[in-house]
Each structure stands twice: as C-alpha cells, then as structure tokens.
N, C-alpha and C positions, 0 to 999 in steps of 0.2 A: 629725671629720668621718667618717663611714662609708665604707667601702671600696666602690669602684664594682665591679660584677659584670657580665661577660658572660657569659651561658649559652648553650651551644649544645645538644649532644645530651643530652636528658633520659634517654634509654634505656641510658647507660654506668653500669656497675656502679662505685661507689666504690673497690672493691678492685682493679679494672683500670686505675686510675688513678695517676700519680706526680705529686709537685708540684715545681715549679722555684722557688727563690728568685731574684728579679731584683733587681739594686741600685739601680734608679730607680723614682720614684713619682711622685704627683700633683705635688709640689712642683718636679720636674724637667720639668713640663708634658708628662708621658707620660700617655696614655689607654690603654685596653684595646684600641681598634682599632689605636693605633700598634704595639703588641705583636704583635697579631694580623697586621698586615701584614708584620711582619719574618719571622714563622713561615712565612706563605704564600710570600713571595718568596725566603727563603733555605732553606726546608727543605720546601716544598711541602704544608705542613700547614693544612688548613682548619679551619672552626669545628667540624667533626664530630669533629676528632681533637682539639681543644683546648676542651673543654666549659665550661670555667671560667677567666677571667682576673679576678684581684683586684686592684685598684690602691689601694694605701695612699698615705700621705703620703710616705714616705722610700722605700718598696720596692714591691714587686708579687710575685705569686704565680700561677704558671700551672700549671693541671692539664692534662695530657697522658696519652694512653694509653701504659701502660708500655713498649709496643714501639716508641714514639716517643721515649722520654725522651733517649736519647743525640744523636738528630738534632736535636731541639728546643733542648738545652742548647748544641749546637755552633752552631746559628743564631743565638741570641740572644747568647752570650758574645761580646763584642767589636763587635756592631753598634753603629752610631751612630744614635741617633735624637734629632732636635731638638737636635744638638750635643752630646749626651751619649754616651758610651761604656758600653755596658751590660756589668755583669759578671753571669754568670748560673751557678748551679750545682744540682744537685738539693738539694731542701729536706732538712734535718736531721728525722729522726723527733720527733714532739711528745713531750715527757716527760709522764707521768702525773700530773695535779695531786695527786693522793692518796699517790703515792709519795715515798719520800725516800731520800737515800744511806745513811741510817741505817737503814732497814727491811731487815732481812735475818734 
C-alpha cells in the first residue's frame, strides 16, 4: 500500500527541509493528522512548518524546516499516540543507488 502524504506549504524549498524518521506507522493505527497534532501540541509547529508527513506501514517520515528540526524531534520522541510510544530521530541521508562502497 502506498504511503499517505499530508502536504502543507508548497512554497518551501526542498533544500530548506530536514526529514525525521518516526518509528510508528499505519500498522500502529497512526495517521498524518496524529503526528501533526503532536507537533502542534508539543512544539507549536503548524502545517506550514511541517509541509510533508508520509505514513508508511511500519514507520513514518516527517519533513520540517531545518531550523525546526531539533524542536520537532524532541516533540515526537517519547510522545504516546494510540497507546504507542514514538521514537523519532533525524533521518539518515539516502545513499546514492549508483554508488558502491567499492567505487573509489
């Protein structure tokens, strides 16, 4: 099943965004509005500051403005939603699909 996406501000440059890995997803009965509510209640971050939330089956990814990254991670990490305790951390950079550890 495809990820659900909540889009907010279309005028945000992708380079100004950071992504957060969240340990809960659709299988945990979590939705994008659930995560947005945590960010609003615990960090004061509204949809304009969190333009994209992708909820996958086992985890989620939340995009935030870079200047809000620490505040958003702190708000999400340890929050309880639907009886599940969220673990959140800044996403690791994606590796290039064409590069290999042996390329050098």
